[in-house]
C-alpha positions, 0 to 999 in steps of 0.5 A: 500500500503506497503511503503519503505524508502531508505538511500544511503551512499557512491558513485555514483554507490550506488546511481544508485543502490538504484534507481534500487532497488527502481524500483523493489519495485515500480513494486511490488506496494510499495510507496516510503517514506522519510527515516525520516518517518515511513516505512514498509521496510527500505533499507540501502545501505552501504559504506565501502571505509573507516572505517568511512563508516562502522561506518556511515552505522551502525549509519544509520541502528540503526536509522532505527531500532529506527524509526520503530522497527516493520519494515523489516530492509534490509542492502545491499551494500559494507559494507554488502558484506565485513562484513555481520556477523558484521551487522547481530549482530546488534539487529533488522537487518532482512536481509543482501544482499551484492553487488549481488543478489539484484533482490532477495530482495523482495523474501527475504522480503516475506520469512522473513515475513513468517518465522521471521528468520533473513536472511544472503544472502551474498555470495562469490563475488570473484566467480561472473563473471556475471554482474547483470542487474539492470535497471533504466529507470529514476532518481529522479534527472532529469538533468543528468542520470547515466548509470552503465556499469561495476562492480568490479575491478582487480587492488587491490591497497594497500589502497583499499578494493573495490575489496573485496566488489565488486568482479572482473571486469565484463562488462555489455552487450553492447546491454543492455547499448545501450538499456538503454541509448536510454530509458534514452534519450527518458525519456528526458535526454540530458546527460548520465554519464557512471559510474561503479566501474572501469568504464574505465576497461569496456570490459577487460573481453570481447573478441574484445570489449572495452570502445572505441567500446562502446563509438563509438556504443553509439554515432552511435546508440543512437538517440538524445543523446547530451552529453556523460560523462565518470565518471572516467577513469584510466590513464592506460585505456586511450588507443590511441584508446580511445583518437581517439574516443574522438577526433572524437566524437561530444558528448563526453564532454571536461571533464575527471576525471582521478584519480592520487592519487599521482604524485610521482613514489615511492608512486605510487609503494607503492600504487600498481598503474599501471602507472608512472608519465612519462606515465600519463604526456604523456597521458595528453598531447595527450588528450589536443591535441585531446580536446582543453580546456579539463578539467581534474579533479582528486582524490589525497590521501595525507599522504600515509604511508611513504610519505616524504615532497619531495614526496608530493612536486612531487605531488604538482608540477605535478598538478600545472604544468599540470593545473588540473581544480579541485581536490578531496583531501583526507587525507590517512585513514587506511582501516582495511584489506588492505596492506597499513593499516599494513605499517610502517611509518604511517603519523602524522595527523597534517602533513596530514592535513597541506598537504591537505590544501596546495593542496586544496588551489592549487586546488582553484587557478587552478579552477579559472585559468581554468575558466578564460580562458572562460570569455565572451565565450558562453557555453552550460549549462544544468540548474539543479536546483535553485541556492542553495545559494539563491533559491528565486533569480530567479538564476539557476545553471548547468554545461557546458560540460567542468564541469564549474558550472554556475549560471544565470537567468533562468526559471523552464521550462529550467531545463534539457534543453540545453541553451547557456550562456555567462560566464560573471564572472569566479570564483570558486566554481561557475561562473556567466553567462548570458542567451543567448538563448535556443538551444532546439526546444522543446518549444516555445522560446518566451514563455521562454524569460526572 
């Protein structure tokens, strides 16, 4: 039985696609082995969002070649798409496939075995207008299932290489989305996370169908789905219709990840972002009316070229005022090939780091404040795994619908089920809770009593 090993760098979409590629190999009778062991085929799914992503990808490729010089080394993903020649130049790389045609990977492997000639299968992604169907009936992680609904992005922000790695916006056929959602629920998943490169842009390339329509159709047509989460949505994509659907829904969770990147209009303009802070602020107010207790998490880039102390403070104060519940803070890093990398006024690393620390401190404080609103409340949690900090304690960790991580006494049978937990001690990075009861009727309560 031939074996295949995977290594995934980068974002959730890459992890989703690795699972999809694994399904193709599984159907052909491959067994999956650990990347650190000897395999017949190594698949490295690469990331190119920063120059560091490229570098890490190259290191992993070389590691696979050293592991088994006789194996077929196949490189895919974003770095493969943007720099195929760079990857082909690494001695030992046999096949390069970008971010399309991954369904042909097994054919390329057979072709390589027959001809022993390296294959560069990367085409022009900008010409692609069709969503590539890649099915994932189940995940290695058994508690939250991702469901990819779109590919590509039309925004061309000045700091970002992704449109060149992923191509332009293409939406997945809604019937396919609904079919796969049902398949995931039937496989036992209670929560589905809608994901993509520019998830909120779903339907922009379709006539008379959009994200709001998809959210409605998922709720109406998928039987047994308890939670629906949107992995990320741009402020400009939070239309009145989307807010209305969220307001009426019984399954869309009280958590949205809305990347802000900066809260200074002058910086946003240099970034070529499609909104002003006035607009962003108004959308947040509307959302919080529709979903009381809403958790808003966000991404922020600190030290973008030309960012002054005043501009940074605009971001700091906006985040503080609007009480975001958690931030992912990144110091700006030059991405070769993007307009921002060529801008004058690059910010000194020390200044960037100092600003990053100030925002992380603020984020920790806001996260604690957000969690403390729910002290002594009973929330629904899906236990995911044993508590990483103390695996032998009988404690498990999982997330509430509004994305609070809660640690509490549980049993292995509860993993992936929905349980009621009283939040006894709010905190960050996790909250402590007390198991109240199961709300799933899948097995006898008496048996699961602690």
